[in-house]
N, C-alpha and C positions, 0 to 999 in steps of 0.2 A: 815626887809623884812617879808612879810606876809607868813604864812604857807599855803601850798596847802591843800584843804579839803581832808580828807581820803576817799578813794573809799570804798563803801560797798561791801562786798562779797555776791554773790548770795547764797541763802540757798537752798539746794537740798531737795525737798519734794517728797516722794514716795507715790504713790496712789496704794493701793492694787487692783489688778485686780478683777473685779466683775464677769467677764464672766466665770471663772472657778468654781464658787460656786453658783448654782441657789438658794439655800436656803438662803444664805447670801444676795443675790440680792433681793429676795422677802421680807426679813426682812427690808432691807434698804428702799425699795419702800413703805412698809407699814408704817414705821416710818415717812418718808417724807410726805406721804399722811395725816397722823395724824396731823403733824405740819401744813399742808396746811388747813385742816379742822378747826383746832383751830384758825388759823389766820382769816379764813372766818367768824367764829362766832364773833370774836372781831370786825371785820369790820361791820357786820350786826347790832351789838349793838350800834355802833357809828352813831347816827342820823345825825350829821352834815356831816360826811364823806359820808354817804349814799346819802344825798342830792347832794353832789358834784359828786358822782358816777353816779347818775341819769342824771345830767346835761351833764356829759361827754358821757354817753351812747346816749343821744338824739343828741348831736353834732356829734358823730360818725355815727349815723343812717342818719342824714341829709347829711353828707359828702358822705356816700355810695350811698344815693339816687340820688345825683347829678351826678354820673358817668353815662355817656350815655351807653346804652346797645342796641346793634344791634341784632335783632331777624329775622331769616330767616322764610319765610312763610312755608318752608318745615319742620321746627322744631316745629312750634306752635302746641300744642296739642299732641305731641308725648310722649309716656310713656317711662320712663327711664327703662333700662334693669336691 
């Protein structure tokens, strides 16, 4: 007779609340932004990836340009508040 597979127990993970400590939140956001900027630099240096990014950008722009947009005569030329 085959044994039934063991069920895995869920692991409880506690996340420290950030809302109580604005300084900790600022530090976390700064470190996260630093990682993002580092990733952006790596992407910019990857020529093949940047070619693919440009193709994806152009495809997205074409997709957005194909969406019909209705404009009312009353709104043409109005300045935004």
